[in-house]
All heavy atoms as TSV, in Angstrom:
chain	resi	resn	atom	element	x	y	z
A	1	ILE	N	N	0.854	-1.180	0.000
A	1	ILE	CA	C	0.000	0.000	0.000
A	1	ILE	C	C	0.893	1.233	0.000
A	1	ILE	O	O	1.746	1.378	0.871
A	1	ILE	CB	C	-0.928	0.017	1.221
A	1	ILE	CG1	C	-1.899	-1.159	1.148
A	1	ILE	CG2	C	-1.668	1.326	1.332
A	1	ILE	CD1	C	-2.764	-1.328	2.357
A	2	SER	N	N	0.680	2.077	-0.966
A	2	SER	CA	C	1.503	3.274	-1.092
A	2	SER	C	C	1.185	4.275	0.023
A	2	SER	O	O	0.015	4.506	0.326
A	2	SER	CB	C	1.234	3.930	-2.449
A	2	SER	OG	O	1.825	5.208	-2.497
A	3	PRO	N	N	2.205	4.890	0.600
A	3	PRO	CA	C	1.954	5.930	1.599
A	3	PRO	C	C	1.183	7.118	1.020
A	3	PRO	O	O	0.576	7.885	1.762
A	3	PRO	CB	C	3.356	6.366	2.036
A	3	PRO	CG	C	4.254	5.264	1.637
A	3	PRO	CD	C	3.630	4.606	0.439
A	4	ALA	N	N	1.176	7.259	-0.302
A	4	ALA	CA	C	0.479	8.380	-0.938
A	4	ALA	C	C	-1.028	8.138	-1.057
A	4	ALA	O	O	-1.772	9.075	-1.317
A	4	ALA	CB	C	1.066	8.635	-2.321
A	5	TRP	N	N	-1.481	6.894	-0.885
A	5	TRP	CA	C	-2.910	6.620	-1.002
A	5	TRP	C	C	-3.676	7.332	0.104
A	5	TRP	O	O	-3.205	7.407	1.246
A	5	TRP	CB	C	-3.179	5.135	-0.888
A	5	TRP	CG	C	-2.769	4.311	-2.066
A	5	TRP	CD1	C	-2.039	4.713	-3.156
A	5	TRP	CD2	C	-3.046	2.931	-2.248
A	5	TRP	NE1	N	-1.857	3.657	-4.005
A	5	TRP	CE2	C	-2.468	2.548	-3.479
A	5	TRP	CE3	C	-3.718	1.978	-1.510
A	5	TRP	CZ2	C	-2.546	1.252	-3.965
A	5	TRP	CZ3	C	-3.799	0.697	-1.995
A	5	TRP	CH2	C	-3.225	0.337	-3.214
A	6	PRO	N	N	-4.862	7.849	-0.196
A	6	PRO	CA	C	-5.692	8.475	0.846
A	6	PRO	C	C	-6.069	7.456	1.919
A	6	PRO	O	O	-6.288	6.283	1.613
A	6	PRO	CB	C	-6.936	8.947	0.100
A	6	PRO	CG	C	-6.653	8.812	-1.346
A	6	PRO	CD	C	-5.490	7.890	-1.502
A	7	ARG	N	N	-6.143	7.938	3.153
A	7	ARG	CA	C	-6.461	7.075	4.291
A	7	ARG	C	C	-7.773	7.519	4.930
A	7	ARG	O	O	-8.110	8.705	4.952
A	7	ARG	CB	C	-5.361	7.135	5.356
A	7	ARG	CG	C	-3.970	6.858	4.837
A	7	ARG	CD	C	-3.885	5.476	4.226
A	7	ARG	NE	N	-2.668	5.321	3.468
A	7	ARG	CZ	C	-1.721	4.458	3.764
A	7	ARG	NH1	N	-1.829	3.672	4.795
A	7	ARG	NH2	N	-0.664	4.365	2.994
A	8	TYR	N	N	-8.458	6.551	5.495
A	8	TYR	CA	C	-9.708	6.776	6.219
A	8	TYR	C	C	-9.616	5.979	7.513
A	8	TYR	O	O	-9.124	4.851	7.515
A	8	TYR	CB	C	-10.907	6.302	5.397
A	8	TYR	CG	C	-11.030	7.032	4.080
A	8	TYR	CD1	C	-10.288	6.640	2.978
A	8	TYR	CD2	C	-11.874	8.127	3.960
A	8	TYR	CE1	C	-10.384	7.316	1.768
A	8	TYR	CE2	C	-11.974	8.810	2.753
A	8	TYR	CZ	C	-11.235	8.398	1.663
A	8	TYR	OH	O	-11.324	9.072	0.477
A	9	VAL	N	N	-10.089	6.569	8.601
A	9	VAL	CA	C	-9.977	5.903	9.894
A	9	VAL	C	C	-11.293	6.011	10.652
A	9	VAL	O	O	-11.872	7.090	10.756
A	9	VAL	CB	C	-8.854	6.535	10.743
A	9	VAL	CG1	C	-8.687	5.784	12.051
A	9	VAL	CG2	C	-7.540	6.563	9.990
A	10	GLY	N	N	-11.753	4.893	11.154
A	10	GLY	CA	C	-12.886	4.867	12.066
A	10	GLY	C	C	-12.346	4.576	13.448
A	10	GLY	O	O	-11.550	3.657	13.637
A	11	HIS	N	N	-12.737	5.383	14.438
A	11	HIS	CA	C	-12.152	5.191	15.762
A	11	HIS	C	C	-13.150	5.427	16.884
A	11	HIS	O	O	-14.155	6.107	16.721
A	11	HIS	CB	C	-10.933	6.102	15.952
A	11	HIS	CG	C	-11.227	7.553	15.739
A	11	HIS	ND1	N	-11.858	8.336	16.665
A	11	HIS	CD2	C	-10.972	8.355	14.694
A	11	HIS	CE1	C	-11.973	9.568	16.189
A	11	HIS	NE2	N	-11.452	9.593	14.994
A	12	ASP	N	N	-12.829	4.837	18.011
A	12	ASP	CA	C	-13.538	5.047	19.264
A	12	ASP	C	C	-12.489	5.058	20.355
A	12	ASP	O	O	-11.893	4.024	20.656
A	12	ASP	CB	C	-14.553	3.934	19.499
A	12	ASP	CG	C	-15.352	4.145	20.789
A	12	ASP	OD1	O	-15.019	5.046	21.571
A	12	ASP	OD2	O	-16.316	3.387	21.006
A	13	PHE	N	N	-12.229	6.208	20.918
A	13	PHE	CA	C	-11.213	6.328	21.953
A	13	PHE	C	C	-11.822	6.291	23.347
A	13	PHE	O	O	-11.316	6.890	24.274
A	13	PHE	CB	C	-10.395	7.607	21.769
A	13	PHE	CG	C	-9.492	7.573	20.576
A	13	PHE	CD1	C	-9.262	8.709	19.842
A	13	PHE	CD2	C	-8.865	6.411	20.192
A	13	PHE	CE1	C	-8.422	8.687	18.734
A	13	PHE	CE2	C	-8.021	6.374	19.088
A	13	PHE	CZ	C	-7.805	7.520	18.370
A	14	GLY	N	N	-12.920	5.566	23.506
A	14	GLY	CA	C	-13.520	5.398	24.823
A	14	GLY	C	C	-12.538	4.735	25.776
A	14	GLY	O	O	-11.634	4.018	25.368
A	15	THR	N	N	-12.740	4.944	27.061
A	15	THR	CA	C	-11.778	4.435	28.043
A	15	THR	C	C	-11.865	2.921	28.231
A	15	THR	O	O	-10.872	2.283	28.557
A	15	THR	CB	C	-11.981	5.128	29.394
A	15	THR	OG1	O	-13.346	4.952	29.802
A	15	THR	CG2	C	-11.663	6.609	29.308
A	16	ALA	N	N	-13.035	2.313	28.023
A	16	ALA	CA	C	-13.197	0.885	28.275
A	16	ALA	C	C	-12.640	0.022	27.145
A	16	ALA	O	O	-11.911	-0.938	27.395
A	16	ALA	CB	C	-14.670	0.563	28.496
A	17	ASN	N	N	-12.976	0.333	25.913
A	17	ASN	CA	C	-12.562	-0.484	24.769
A	17	ASN	C	C	-12.156	0.375	23.580
A	17	ASN	O	O	-12.819	0.383	22.553
A	17	ASN	CB	C	-13.714	-1.413	24.344
A	17	ASN	CG	C	-14.054	-2.412	25.407
A	17	ASN	OD1	O	-13.202	-3.191	25.818
A	17	ASN	ND2	N	-15.280	-2.390	25.871
A	18	PRO	N	N	-11.051	1.103	23.700
A	18	PRO	CA	C	-10.629	1.941	22.577
A	18	PRO	C	C	-10.240	1.084	21.378
A	18	PRO	O	O	-9.718	-0.021	21.534
A	18	PRO	CB	C	-9.421	2.701	23.125
A	18	PRO	CG	C	-8.908	1.839	24.230
A	18	PRO	CD	C	-10.107	1.133	24.806
A	19	ALA	N	N	-10.529	1.603	20.192
A	19	ALA	CA	C	-10.205	0.860	18.969
A	19	ALA	C	C	-10.213	1.794	17.774
A	19	ALA	O	O	-10.826	2.854	17.809
A	19	ALA	CB	C	-11.212	-0.260	18.747
A	20	ALA	N	N	-9.535	1.386	16.714
A	20	ALA	CA	C	-9.562	2.123	15.448
A	20	ALA	C	C	-9.279	1.147	14.315
A	20	ALA	O	O	-8.552	0.170	14.484
A	20	ALA	CB	C	-8.521	3.242	15.446
A	21	MET	N	N	-9.881	1.415	13.174
A	21	MET	CA	C	-9.625	0.655	11.945
A	21	MET	C	C	-9.099	1.626	10.898
A	21	MET	O	O	-9.637	2.721	10.751
A	21	MET	CB	C	-10.893	-0.001	11.411
A	21	MET	CG	C	-11.239	-1.322	12.048
A	21	MET	SD	S	-9.992	-2.615	11.910
A	21	MET	CE	C	-9.853	-2.868	10.149
A	22	PHE	N	N	-8.072	1.205	10.188
A	22	PHE	CA	C	-7.418	2.044	9.195
A	22	PHE	C	C	-7.647	1.450	7.809
A	22	PHE	O	O	-7.455	0.254	7.602
A	22	PHE	CB	C	-5.918	2.109	9.477
A	22	PHE	CG	C	-5.585	2.800	10.764
A	22	PHE	CD1	C	-5.730	2.145	11.980
A	22	PHE	CD2	C	-5.138	4.102	10.767
A	22	PHE	CE1	C	-5.422	2.781	13.168
A	22	PHE	CE2	C	-4.827	4.751	11.955
A	22	PHE	CZ	C	-4.971	4.085	13.158
A	23	TYR	N	N	-8.010	2.315	6.878
A	23	TYR	CA	C	-8.280	1.903	5.496
A	23	TYR	C	C	-7.487	2.792	4.545
A	23	TYR	O	O	-7.327	3.987	4.789
A	23	TYR	CB	C	-9.764	2.055	5.164
A	23	TYR	CG	C	-10.667	1.264	6.067
A	23	TYR	CD1	C	-11.131	1.803	7.253
A	23	TYR	CD2	C	-11.040	-0.032	5.736
A	23	TYR	CE1	C	-11.952	1.073	8.095
A	23	TYR	CE2	C	-11.871	-0.765	6.572
A	23	TYR	CZ	C	-12.317	-0.201	7.748
A	23	TYR	OH	O	-13.137	-0.936	8.580
A	24	ALA	N	N	-7.027	2.208	3.452
A	24	ALA	CA	C	-6.361	2.955	2.383
A	24	ALA	C	C	-7.156	2.732	1.108
A	24	ALA	O	O	-7.680	1.645	0.871
A	24	ALA	CB	C	-4.932	2.463	2.200
A	25	GLN	N	N	-7.237	3.790	0.279
A	25	GLN	CA	C	-7.966	3.694	-0.980
A	25	GLN	C	C	-6.994	3.773	-2.149
A	25	GLN	O	O	-6.223	4.717	-2.265
A	25	GLN	CB	C	-8.994	4.803	-1.098
A	25	GLN	CG	C	-9.855	4.677	-2.341
A	25	GLN	CD	C	-10.888	5.779	-2.451
A	25	GLN	OE1	O	-10.696	6.875	-1.935
A	25	GLN	NE2	N	-11.985	5.478	-3.121
A	26	ASP	N	N	-7.069	2.769	-3.007
A	26	ASP	CA	C	-6.252	2.751	-4.220
A	26	ASP	C	C	-6.877	3.738	-5.204
A	26	ASP	O	O	-7.985	3.526	-5.677
A	26	ASP	CB	C	-6.237	1.348	-4.811
A	26	ASP	CG	C	-5.407	1.238	-6.077
A	26	ASP	OD1	O	-5.036	2.268	-6.672
A	26	ASP	OD2	O	-5.138	0.093	-6.492
A	27	PRO	N	N	-6.191	4.843	-5.521
A	27	PRO	CA	C	-6.777	5.833	-6.425
A	27	PRO	C	C	-7.005	5.310	-7.840
A	27	PRO	O	O	-7.865	5.807	-8.556
A	27	PRO	CB	C	-5.780	6.989	-6.426
A	27	PRO	CG	C	-4.605	6.567	-5.655
A	27	PRO	CD	C	-4.887	5.245	-5.025
A	28	ALA	N	N	-6.278	4.283	-8.241
A	28	ALA	CA	C	-6.428	3.748	-9.594
A	28	ALA	C	C	-7.711	2.935	-9.752
A	28	ALA	O	O	-8.313	2.921	-10.824
A	28	ALA	CB	C	-5.224	2.883	-9.954
A	29	THR	N	N	-8.129	2.266	-8.672
A	29	THR	CA	C	-9.311	1.396	-8.767
A	29	THR	C	C	-10.483	1.869	-7.920
A	29	THR	O	O	-11.614	1.460	-8.142
A	29	THR	CB	C	-8.959	-0.031	-8.307
A	29	THR	OG1	O	-8.613	0.006	-6.916
A	29	THR	CG2	C	-7.822	-0.613	-9.127
A	30	GLY	N	N	-10.198	2.695	-6.915
A	30	GLY	CA	C	-11.226	3.116	-5.968
A	30	GLY	C	C	-11.448	2.107	-4.853
A	30	GLY	O	O	-12.235	2.347	-3.940
A	31	TYR	N	N	-10.761	0.961	-4.885
A	31	TYR	CA	C	-10.924	-0.068	-3.861
A	31	TYR	C	C	-10.327	0.394	-2.536
A	31	TYR	O	O	-9.302	1.085	-2.497
A	31	TYR	CB	C	-10.240	-1.366	-4.270
A	31	TYR	CG	C	-10.857	-2.077	-5.441
A	31	TYR	CD1	C	-10.101	-2.948	-6.205
A	31	TYR	CD2	C	-12.187	-1.901	-5.793
A	31	TYR	CE1	C	-10.648	-3.623	-7.286
A	31	TYR	CE2	C	-12.745	-2.576	-6.869
A	31	TYR	CZ	C	-11.977	-3.430	-7.610
A	31	TYR	OH	O	-12.523	-4.094	-8.676
A	32	PHE	N	N	-10.972	-0.040	-1.456
A	32	PHE	CA	C	-10.483	0.226	-0.110
A	32	PHE	C	C	-9.839	-1.034	0.450
A	32	PHE	O	O	-10.323	-2.145	0.215
A	32	PHE	CB	C	-11.636	0.649	0.807
A	32	PHE	CG	C	-12.127	2.032	0.546
A	32	PHE	CD1	C	-13.108	2.254	-0.408
A	32	PHE	CD2	C	-11.621	3.109	1.241
A	32	PHE	CE1	C	-13.587	3.535	-0.657
A	32	PHE	CE2	C	-12.084	4.388	1.001
A	32	PHE	CZ	C	-13.061	4.595	0.051
A	33	TYR	N	N	-8.776	-0.846	1.215
A	33	TYR	CA	C	-8.084	-1.951	1.861
A	33	TYR	C	C	-7.966	-1.658	3.349
A	33	TYR	O	O	-7.425	-0.621	3.739
A	33	TYR	CB	C	-6.683	-2.135	1.270
A	33	TYR	CG	C	-6.713	-2.519	-0.186
A	33	TYR	CD1	C	-6.720	-1.551	-1.188
A	33	TYR	CD2	C	-6.766	-3.855	-0.555
A	33	TYR	CE1	C	-6.775	-1.904	-2.526
A	33	TYR	CE2	C	-6.807	-4.225	-1.899
A	33	TYR	CZ	C	-6.817	-3.243	-2.869
A	33	TYR	OH	O	-6.872	-3.592	-4.193
A	34	ALA	N	N	-8.493	-2.559	4.172
A	34	ALA	CA	C	-8.271	-2.473	5.615
A	34	ALA	C	C	-6.850	-2.964	5.859
A	34	ALA	O	O	-6.494	-4.077	5.462
A	34	ALA	CB	C	-9.276	-3.325	6.365
A	35	TYR	N	N	-6.022	-2.139	6.480
A	35	TYR	CA	C	-4.624	-2.533	6.616
A	35	TYR	C	C	-4.098	-2.511	8.041
A	35	TYR	O	O	-2.999	-3.000	8.309
A	35	TYR	CB	C	-3.728	-1.662	5.721
A	35	TYR	CG	C	-3.617	-0.228	6.167
A	35	TYR	CD1	C	-2.604	0.180	7.025
A	35	TYR	CD2	C	-4.521	0.719	5.731
A	35	TYR	CE1	C	-2.503	1.499	7.445
A	35	TYR	CE2	C	-4.423	2.033	6.126
A	35	TYR	CZ	C	-3.424	2.415	6.985
A	35	TYR	OH	O	-3.338	3.709	7.392
A	36	HIS	N	N	-4.875	-1.972	8.985
A	36	HIS	CA	C	-4.376	-1.938	10.359
A	36	HIS	C	C	-5.538	-1.764	11.319
A	36	HIS	O	O	-6.515	-1.086	11.006
A	36	HIS	CB	C	-3.382	-0.783	10.544
A	36	HIS	CG	C	-2.738	-0.761	11.898
A	36	HIS	ND1	N	-1.817	-1.692	12.293
A	36	HIS	CD2	C	-2.899	0.066	12.948
A	36	HIS	CE1	C	-1.432	-1.426	13.538
A	36	HIS	NE2	N	-2.075	-0.358	13.945
A	37	GLU	N	N	-5.431	-2.400	12.487
A	37	GLU	CA	C	-6.391	-2.147	13.551
A	37	GLU	C	C	-5.628	-1.725	14.793
A	37	GLU	O	O	-4.504	-2.174	15.022
A	37	GLU	CB	C	-7.264	-3.368	13.832
A	37	GLU	CG	C	-6.526	-4.552	14.399
A	37	GLU	CD	C	-7.434	-5.743	14.671
A	37	GLU	OE1	O	-8.643	-5.664	14.420
A	37	GLU	OE2	O	-6.918	-6.757	15.146
A	38	TYR	N	N	-6.237	-0.864	15.573
A	38	TYR	CA	C	-5.649	-0.365	16.807
A	38	TYR	C	C	-6.547	-0.836	17.940
A	38	TYR	O	O	-7.703	-0.426	18.027
A	38	TYR	CB	C	-5.571	1.165	16.745
A	38	TYR	CG	C	-5.084	1.829	18.007
A	38	TYR	CD1	C	-3.769	1.694	18.409
A	38	TYR	CD2	C	-5.932	2.619	18.771
A	38	TYR	CE1	C	-3.309	2.324	19.555
A	38	TYR	CE2	C	-5.475	3.258	19.913
A	38	TYR	CZ	C	-4.166	3.105	20.305
A	38	TYR	OH	O	-3.710	3.726	21.426
A	39	LYS	N	N	-6.050	-1.772	18.748
A	39	LYS	CA	C	-6.802	-2.321	19.872
A	39	LYS	C	C	-5.877	-2.423	21.082
A	39	LYS	O	O	-5.440	-3.505	21.446
A	39	LYS	CB	C	-7.351	-3.698	19.516
A	39	LYS	CG	C	-8.457	-3.687	18.500
A	39	LYS	CD	C	-8.958	-5.070	18.130
A	39	LYS	CE	C	-8.898	-6.063	19.239
A	39	LYS	NZ	N	-9.445	-7.378	18.919
A	40	PRO	N	N	-5.580	-1.302	21.732
A	40	PRO	CA	C	-4.606	-1.336	22.814
A	40	PRO	C	C	-5.143	-1.889	24.132
A	40	PRO	O	O	-4.367	-2.206	25.015
A	40	PRO	CB	C	-4.218	0.128	22.973
A	40	PRO	CG	C	-5.478	0.849	22.624
A	40	PRO	CD	C	-6.077	0.044	21.493
A	41	GLY	N	N	-6.461	-1.975	24.280
A	41	GLY	CA	C	-7.034	-2.370	25.557
A	41	GLY	C	C	-7.079	-1.196	26.513
A	41	GLY	O	O	-6.602	-0.103	26.204
A	42	PRO	N	N	-7.683	-1.393	27.680
A	42	PRO	CA	C	-7.813	-0.297	28.641
A	42	PRO	C	C	-6.473	0.036	29.288
A	42	PRO	O	O	-5.507	-0.720	29.182
A	42	PRO	CB	C	-8.802	-0.848	29.672
A	42	PRO	CG	C	-8.645	-2.329	29.590
A	42	PRO	CD	C	-8.297	-2.621	28.153
A	43	GLY	N	N	-6.425	1.173	29.938
A	43	GLY	CA	C	-5.246	1.524	30.727
A	43	GLY	C	C	-4.407	2.660	30.184
A	43	GLY	O	O	-3.469	3.097	30.838
A	44	ARG	N	N	-4.719	3.139	29.000
A	44	ARG	CA	C	-3.974	4.275	28.458
A	44	ARG	C	C	-4.804	5.547	28.588
A	44	ARG	O	O	-6.020	5.511	28.533
A	44	ARG	CB	C	-3.631	4.068	26.984
A	44	ARG	CG	C	-2.659	2.957	26.747
A	44	ARG	CD	C	-2.260	2.894	25.299
A	44	ARG	NE	N	-1.387	1.769	25.046
A	44	ARG	CZ	C	-0.869	1.494	23.874
A	44	ARG	NH1	N	-1.142	2.252	22.829
A	44	ARG	NH2	N	-0.084	0.460	23.716
A	45	SER	N	N	-4.110	6.647	28.704
A	45	SER	CA	C	-4.795	7.936	28.782
A	45	SER	C	C	-5.210	8.390	27.387
A	45	SER	O	O	-4.714	7.875	26.372
A	45	SER	CB	C	-3.871	8.991	29.399
A	45	SER	OG	O	-2.814	9.296	28.498
A	46	THR	N	N	-6.098	9.366	27.336
A	46	THR	CA	C	-6.504	9.944	26.056
A	46	THR	C	C	-5.280	10.476	25.322
A	46	THR	O	O	-5.124	10.270	24.117
A	46	THR	CB	C	-7.535	11.060	26.264
A	46	THR	OG1	O	-8.668	10.509	26.937
A	46	THR	CG2	C	-7.958	11.684	24.955
A	47	ARG	N	N	-4.400	11.130	26.033
A	47	ARG	CA	C	-3.184	11.675	25.425
A	47	ARG	C	C	-2.342	10.569	24.788
A	47	ARG	O	O	-1.817	10.727	23.680
A	47	ARG	CB	C	-2.361	12.430	26.467
A	47	ARG	CG	C	-1.109	13.067	25.907
A	47	ARG	CD	C	-0.355	13.876	26.968
A	47	ARG	NE	N	0.696	14.653	26.377
A	47	ARG	CZ	C	1.906	14.165	26.056
A	47	ARG	NH1	N	2.198	12.906	26.281
A	47	ARG	NH2	N	2.824	14.947	25.522
A	48	GLU	N	N	-2.208	9.440	25.473
A	48	GLU	CA	C	-1.426	8.326	24.923
A	48	GLU	C	C	-2.052	7.784	23.636
A	48	GLU	O	O	-1.343	7.465	22.689
A	48	GLU	CB	C	-1.292	7.211	25.959
A	48	GLU	CG	C	-0.375	7.573	27.111
A	48	GLU	CD	C	-0.409	6.558	28.224
A	48	GLU	OE1	O	-1.506	6.150	28.647
A	48	GLU	OE2	O	0.691	6.167	28.669
A	49	HIS	N	N	-3.395	7.705	23.598
A	49	HIS	CA	C	-4.069	7.273	22.379
A	49	HIS	C	C	-3.819	8.255	21.244
A	49	HIS	O	O	-3.540	7.851	20.113
A	49	HIS	CB	C	-5.577	7.141	22.599
A	49	HIS	CG	C	-5.963	6.023	23.508
A	49	HIS	ND1	N	-5.613	4.714	23.291
A	49	HIS	CD2	C	-6.687	6.027	24.650
A	49	HIS	CE1	C	-6.100	3.964	24.254
A	49	HIS	NE2	N	-6.757	4.740	25.099
A	50	VAL	N	N	-3.907	9.529	21.530
A	50	VAL	CA	C	-3.707	10.551	20.503
A	50	VAL	C	C	-2.281	10.489	19.963
A	50	VAL	O	O	-2.066	10.533	18.748
A	50	VAL	CB	C	-4.028	11.956	21.057
A	50	VAL	CG1	C	-3.568	13.045	20.094
A	50	VAL	CG2	C	-5.516	12.085	21.352
A	51	LEU	N	N	-1.307	10.360	20.837
A	51	LEU	CA	C	0.092	10.275	20.392
A	51	LEU	C	C	0.320	9.043	19.518
A	51	LEU	O	O	1.018	9.115	18.500
A	51	LEU	CB	C	1.032	10.265	21.594
A	51	LEU	CG	C	1.124	11.575	22.367
A	51	LEU	CD1	C	1.964	11.397	23.629
A	51	LEU	CD2	C	1.677	12.687	21.505
A	52	GLU	N	N	-0.278	7.909	19.886
A	52	GLU	CA	C	-0.118	6.702	19.085
A	52	GLU	C	C	-0.815	6.850	17.739
A	52	GLU	O	O	-0.299	6.430	16.707
A	52	GLU	CB	C	-0.656	5.488	19.847
A	52	GLU	CG	C	-0.480	4.179	19.125
A	52	GLU	CD	C	0.976	3.760	18.901
A	52	GLU	OE1	O	1.904	4.410	19.417
A	52	GLU	OE2	O	1.186	2.776	18.178
A	53	PHE	N	N	-2.007	7.451	17.742
A	53	PHE	CA	C	-2.743	7.683	16.503
A	53	PHE	C	C	-1.910	8.565	15.566
A	53	PHE	O	O	-1.804	8.289	14.370
A	53	PHE	CB	C	-4.073	8.352	16.814
A	53	PHE	CG	C	-4.984	8.492	15.628
A	53	PHE	CD1	C	-5.871	7.488	15.292
A	53	PHE	CD2	C	-4.948	9.633	14.842
A	53	PHE	CE1	C	-6.706	7.611	14.196
A	53	PHE	CE2	C	-5.775	9.771	13.750
A	53	PHE	CZ	C	-6.660	8.755	13.428
A	54	LYS	N	N	-1.299	9.607	16.100
A	54	LYS	CA	C	-0.444	10.486	15.285
A	54	LYS	C	C	0.750	9.719	14.729
A	54	LYS	O	O	1.135	9.904	13.584
A	54	LYS	CB	C	0.023	11.681	16.105
A	54	LYS	CG	C	-1.056	12.703	16.338
A	54	LYS	CD	C	-0.512	13.889	17.126
A	54	LYS	CE	C	-1.556	14.949	17.290
A	54	LYS	NZ	N	-1.017	16.131	18.004
A	55	ARG	N	N	1.330	8.846	15.548
A	55	ARG	CA	C	2.466	8.052	15.089
A	55	ARG	C	C	2.044	7.125	13.946
A	55	ARG	O	O	2.741	7.006	12.938
A	55	ARG	CB	C	3.051	7.229	16.241
A	55	ARG	CG	C	4.324	6.484	15.858
A	55	ARG	CD	C	4.759	5.519	16.935
A	55	ARG	NE	N	3.873	4.366	17.035
A	55	ARG	CZ	C	3.860	3.339	16.176
A	55	ARG	NH1	N	4.661	3.331	15.132
A	55	ARG	NH2	N	3.032	2.327	16.359
A	56	LEU	N	N	0.895	6.483	14.089
A	56	LEU	CA	C	0.422	5.534	13.080
A	56	LEU	C	C	0.066	6.206	11.754
A	56	LEU	O	O	0.068	5.558	10.715
A	56	LEU	CB	C	-0.808	4.779	13.600
A	56	LEU	CG	C	-0.546	3.795	14.732
A	56	LEU	CD1	C	-1.856	3.307	15.327
A	56	LEU	CD2	C	0.296	2.627	14.236
A	57	THR	N	N	-0.250	7.491	11.783
A	57	THR	CA	C	-0.656	8.196	10.561
A	57	THR	C	C	0.386	9.211	10.099
A	57	THR	O	O	0.123	9.968	9.166
A	57	THR	CB	C	-2.012	8.904	10.762
A	57	THR	OG1	O	-1.909	9.821	11.856
A	57	THR	CG2	C	-3.118	7.905	11.032
A	58	ASP	N	N	1.555	9.197	10.699
A	58	ASP	CA	C	2.596	10.151	10.335
A	58	ASP	C	C	2.958	10.032	8.854
A	58	ASP	O	O	3.224	8.933	8.349
A	58	ASP	CB	C	3.836	9.912	11.189
A	58	ASP	CG	C	4.901	10.959	10.957
A	58	ASP	OD1	O	4.558	12.156	10.860
A	58	ASP	OD2	O	6.093	10.589	10.865
A	59	GLY	N	N	2.919	11.140	8.145
A	59	GLY	CA	C	3.291	11.179	6.742
A	59	GLY	C	C	2.214	10.678	5.793
A	59	GLY	O	O	2.467	10.547	4.602
A	60	MET	N	N	1.030	10.402	6.320
A	60	MET	CA	C	-0.059	9.903	5.478
A	60	MET	C	C	-1.134	10.965	5.307
A	60	MET	O	O	-1.299	11.837	6.156
A	60	MET	CB	C	-0.675	8.651	6.100
A	60	MET	CG	C	0.285	7.516	6.193
A	60	MET	SD	S	-0.480	6.118	6.980
A	60	MET	CE	C	0.941	5.068	7.177
A	61	ASN	N	N	-1.864	10.859	4.211
A	61	ASN	CA	C	-2.952	11.782	3.923
A	61	ASN	C	C	-4.256	11.188	4.456
A	61	ASN	O	O	-4.917	10.429	3.764
A	61	ASN	CB	C	-3.046	12.030	2.416
A	61	ASN	CG	C	-4.183	12.953	2.056
A	61	ASN	OD1	O	-4.705	13.682	2.891
A	61	ASN	ND2	N	-4.587	12.915	0.811
A	62	VAL	N	N	-4.596	11.511	5.720
A	62	VAL	CA	C	-5.837	11.016	6.312
A	62	VAL	C	C	-6.954	11.950	5.880
A	62	VAL	O	O	-7.058	13.079	6.338
A	62	VAL	CB	C	-5.741	10.923	7.842
A	62	VAL	CG1	C	-7.059	10.417	8.429
A	62	VAL	CG2	C	-4.587	10.017	8.253
A	63	VAL	N	N	-7.787	11.465	4.972
A	63	VAL	CA	C	-8.857	12.264	4.375
A	63	VAL	C	C	-10.020	12.429	5.340
A	63	VAL	O	O	-10.604	13.500	5.444
A	63	VAL	CB	C	-9.347	11.609	3.059
A	63	VAL	CG1	C	-10.523	12.345	2.482
A	63	VAL	CG2	C	-8.215	11.527	2.062
A	64	LYS	N	N	-10.350	11.367	6.059
A	64	LYS	CA	C	-11.517	11.400	6.936
A	64	LYS	C	C	-11.273	10.551	8.169
A	64	LYS	O	O	-10.779	9.435	8.071
A	64	LYS	CB	C	-12.736	10.874	6.166
A	64	LYS	CG	C	-14.005	10.821	6.935
A	64	LYS	CD	C	-14.637	12.189	7.022
A	64	LYS	CE	C	-16.009	12.078	7.679
A	64	LYS	NZ	N	-16.608	13.346	7.907
A	65	ARG	N	N	-11.626	11.128	9.322
A	65	ARG	CA	C	-11.636	10.385	10.583
A	65	ARG	C	C	-13.057	10.444	11.103
A	65	ARG	O	O	-13.674	11.513	11.115
A	65	ARG	CB	C	-10.712	11.041	11.610
A	65	ARG	CG	C	-9.269	11.027	11.220
A	65	ARG	CD	C	-8.432	11.702	12.295
A	65	ARG	NE	N	-7.045	11.543	12.011
A	65	ARG	CZ	C	-6.211	12.533	11.765
A	65	ARG	NH1	N	-6.643	13.772	11.771
A	65	ARG	NH2	N	-4.949	12.307	11.492
A	66	ALA	N	N	-13.578	9.326	11.513
A	66	ALA	CA	C	-14.952	9.301	11.988
A	66	ALA	C	C	-15.099	8.287	13.101
A	66	ALA	O	O	-14.342	7.320	13.184
A	66	ALA	CB	C	-15.896	8.944	10.837
A	67	GLY	N	N	-16.091	8.528	13.941
A	67	GLY	CA	C	-16.424	7.544	14.959
A	67	GLY	C	C	-16.431	8.097	16.339
A	67	GLY	O	O	-16.363	9.302	16.555
A	68	GLY	N	N	-16.531	7.193	17.268
A	68	GLY	CA	C	-16.580	7.548	18.678
A	68	GLY	C	C	-18.007	7.768	19.128
A	68	GLY	O	O	-18.911	7.974	18.337
A	69	SER	N	N	-18.176	7.669	20.416
A	69	SER	CA	C	-19.484	7.892	21.010
A	69	SER	C	C	-19.598	9.346	21.428
A	69	SER	O	O	-18.736	9.860	22.142
A	69	SER	CB	C	-19.665	6.980	22.226
A	69	SER	OG	O	-20.851	7.309	22.896
A	70	HIS	N	N	-20.642	9.982	21.020
A	70	HIS	CA	C	-20.807	11.398	21.376
A	70	HIS	C	C	-21.288	11.568	22.814
A	70	HIS	O	O	-21.364	12.673	23.305
A	70	HIS	CB	C	-21.766	12.065	20.382
A	70	HIS	CG	C	-21.252	12.033	18.984
A	70	HIS	ND1	N	-20.194	12.804	18.584
A	70	HIS	CD2	C	-21.588	11.284	17.924
A	70	HIS	CE1	C	-19.920	12.552	17.317
A	70	HIS	NE2	N	-20.748	11.628	16.890
A	71	GLN	N	N	-21.607	10.466	23.499
A	71	GLN	CA	C	-21.989	10.529	24.906
A	71	GLN	C	C	-20.764	10.572	25.816
A	71	GLN	O	O	-20.868	10.897	26.981
A	71	GLN	CB	C	-22.856	9.319	25.297
A	71	GLN	CG	C	-24.237	9.334	24.680
A	71	GLN	CD	C	-24.250	8.759	23.265
A	71	GLN	OE1	O	-23.278	8.189	22.794
A	71	GLN	NE2	N	-25.355	8.931	22.582
A	72	GLU	N	N	-19.600	10.178	25.282
A	72	GLU	CA	C	-18.400	10.131	26.117
A	72	GLU	C	C	-17.772	11.494	26.227
A	72	GLU	O	O	-17.798	12.283	25.363
A	72	GLU	CB	C	-17.402	9.136	25.533
A	72	GLU	CG	C	-17.901	7.724	25.595
A	72	GLU	CD	C	-16.906	6.739	24.994
A	72	GLU	OE1	O	-15.715	7.074	24.889
A	72	GLU	OE2	O	-17.331	5.647	24.637
């Protein structure tokens, strides 16, 4: 998967079961590829999740981030 491909991420940084799914879109075909999941388990702070998320997407074109519970 080329680092230049657009990325899309669905995430939930809730304290009990934080998770994220990462997708890349092949611009030549329009196909999406799930290429990474983030499932650290409980015990990390919001800041730690944000820092890891930034590390995982460093140098990538994240077009859209979506998800999470609006009640949290």
